[in-house]
N, C-alpha and C positions, 0 to 999 in steps of 0.2 A: 304372871307368866307360869307357864306350865313347865314341868320338869323336862318334858320332851323338847320343848322349844329351847330351854336353857342348854341342854346337852347338844342340841343341833347347832346353836350359836358357838358353843365351845368347839365343836368339831370343825365348823367353818373357820373359826379363828385359828385353830391348830393347822388346818390345811393351808390357809393363807400364809401362816408363819413358816411352815415347812417349805412352801413354794418360794417365799422370799429368801429363805436360807439356801435353798437349792439354787436359786438364780444367782445369789451372791457367790456361792461356791463355784458355779459354772463361770461366772465373770472373773473370779480370782484365778481359776485354772487357765482361762483364756489369756488373762493379763500376763501370767507367769510364762505361758508358752510363747506369747508374743515377745516378751522380754528376752527369753532364751533365743528366739529366732533372730532378733535384732543383734544381740551379742554375737551369735554365730556368724551372721553376715559381716559384721565389722571385723571379726577375727579372720574370716576368709579373705576379706579385702586386704587386711594388714599382711597376712601371709603371702598373698599374691604379689603385693608390692615387694616383699623381701625376695621372693622367687625371681621376679623380674630384675631386681638389682643384682642378684647372684648371677643370672644369665649374662647381664651386661658386663659384670666384672670378669667373668670367664672369657667373654669375647675380647675384652680389652687385653687380658693376659695373653691370649692367643695372638692377637695383633702385635703385641710387644715382642713376643717370641719370633714372629715372622719378620719383624723389622730387624731384630738382631741377626737372624739368619741372612737376610738380604744385605745388611751392612758387612757381614763377614765375607759374603760372596763378592760384594763390590770391592772390598779391600784386596781380596785375592786377585780379582781381575785387574785392578790398578797395578798390583805388583807385577803381574804378567805383562801388562802394557809397557811398564818401565823397563823390564828386562828385554823385551823385544825392541824397544827404542834404542837401547844400548847396543844391540847387535846390528842395527841398520848400517852404521858406517863400516863395520868390519865386513859384513856380507857384501856391501856395495863395492868395496875395494877388492874382495876376493872374487866375486862373480863377474863384475862388470868393469873392473879396473879403474874405478872412480877414486879420486883423491879428495878427501875432505879438506875444507879450508881451515887453516889454523886460526886465521884472523877473523874476528867477528865484524859486524857492521859498526863503523865509527859514527858517532853522533857528536856534533859540535853545538853547544848552546849559542844561540844568536839572539841578540836583543831585538825587540820589536822596532826600535828606531832604525837599526841597520837594515832590517828587512824592508821597511817603508822607503828608506833612501834608495835601495837598489831597485825597488818596484818603480819609483818615479823616474829613475835613471833609465830603466828599460823602456818605459813608456815614451820617453823623449827620443831614444835612439831608434827603437823599432817603429816602422810605419803602422798606422792603424789599418787593419783589414776588416772589411765588413762584407 
């Protein structure tokens, strides 16, 4: 082999070797950038989940506050209702001359047998009408 041919082979060898090294470098840079991209996507998804959870927690606290306000308003209205109900007999007497009854409705407990006895007695006494 001639010197020219040897130097040419060495040059080709070095060019191929540099090309392989360059391709490896490019591949490693691509892998690292791909890895960083994947990590950033997962990080963004994780943060998005936290943001969504925080929004829902804020909405829950607003709804709880609204429930407390509505319960307070409801109790205030219940109090007003009871106060107005207490004034009804007094105003009825004053404006319309109505007298409220002192006695309530009397209820007497009756056994089922007694009720059935009187039902059969009534059926015998009263004529059947159709």
